[in-house]
C-alpha positions, 0 to 999 in steps of 0.5 A, a space after each residue: 697919608 700916602 702920596 698920590 699922583 692924580 690924572 685930571 680930566 675936564 667934564 661938563 654937566 647939565 641939569 634943568 634943576 640947579 648948578 648943584 644938580 649939574 655937578 652931581 650929574 657929571 660926577 655920576 656919569 664920569 664914575 660909570 667909566 672912570 675909577 678912583 675919582 677923588 675931587 672936583 673943581 668947578 671952573 665955569 658955571 652958566 645957564 640957558 635962558 628961554 623966554 625969560 626963564 632959566 631952562 638949563 644949568 651947566 657947569 664945566 669942571 676938572 675932576 681928579 682921580 688917582 692913578 693905579 699902580 
């Protein structure tokens, strides 16, 4: 395996379904404008409560991508 150098960005994703779906939404959106995404690390999870029910899930995460030569 070759050595890699990564750039790290921070993104937040949201979903009305689950934290997992929020992660997938954020990765899907980031991949539209970023290339060579390789890994992610969830740093925060939170949600919004409305009238006693969970309405939105949100995650903040670091995403690493390899730098081009």
